[in-house]
C-alpha positions in Angstrom: -3.6 0.5 58.0 -5.0 1.4 54.9 -3.4 -0.2 52.1 -2.5 1.9 48.9 -4.2 0.9 45.8 -1.5 0.7 43.4 -1.7 2.2 39.5 -1.8 0.9 36.1 0.2 1.8 34.4 -1.7 3.6 31.6 -1.1 2.2 27.6 0.4 4.0 24.9 -2.5 5.5 22.3 -1.9 3.9 19.7 -5.0 5.5 18.0 -3.8 7.1 14.5 -4.8 11.0 13.4 -6.9 11.4 10.3 -3.4 13.0 9.1 -1.8 10.5 10.0 -4.1 8.1 8.2 -4.3 10.8 5.4 -0.2 10.1 5.0 0.0 6.1 4.9 -2.6 6.2 2.2 -1.2 9.0 -0.3 2.3 7.1 1.0 0.1 3.6 -0.7 -0.9 5.6 -3.6 2.2 7.1 -4.2 4.0 3.5 -4.0 1.7 1.6 -6.7 1.9 4.7 -9.1 5.7 3.9 -8.8 5.4 0.1 -8.9 3.0 1.1 -11.8 5.0 2.9 -14.1 7.7 0.8 -13.6 5.6 -2.7 -15.1 4.9 -0.1 -17.9 7.6 1.0 -18.2 9.7 -2.3 -18.7 7.4 -4.8 -19.6 5.4 -3.0 -22.4 7.7 0.1 -23.5 5.8 3.0 -21.7 7.9 5.8 -22.3 7.3 9.2 -20.6 4.1 10.5 -22.8 2.3 7.1 -22.2 3.2 6.6 -18.6 0.8 10.4 -19.1 -2.1 8.4 -20.2 -2.1 6.1 -18.0 -2.0 7.7 -15.1 -4.4 10.4 -17.0 -7.5 7.7 -17.9 -6.5 5.2 -14.4 -7.1 8.6 -11.9 -10.6 9.5 -13.6 -11.3 5.9 -13.3 -10.4 5.8 -9.7 -12.5 8.4 -9.8 -15.7 7.8 -10.7 -15.2 5.0 -9.4 -15.3 6.4 -5.7 -18.1 8.4 -6.5 -20.2 5.3 -7.8 -18.8 3.7 -4.0 -19.7 7.4 -2.6 -23.3 7.6 -4.0 -24.3 3.7 -3.5 -23.7 4.3 0.0 -25.1 7.7 0.5 -28.4 5.0 -0.8 -28.0 3.4 1.8 -27.9 5.1 4.4 -30.9 7.7 3.1 -32.9 4.3 2.8 
């Protein structure tokens, strides 16, 4: 008489898809932007125009940093 092997229960896959990662990152960025704008208004009296100027400059600086980091990453990969 042969014994049947018990099958292990399959663990649920807890990995995130790229779309889920992108959503999580965007949600976090939205939260940081809201917090920054609230702090600028409540602590420093920034109105809508100054907040808009800040966000424009902030997003430009973030873009510049990302571009520079990507250049450095590519240099490491290619060298």
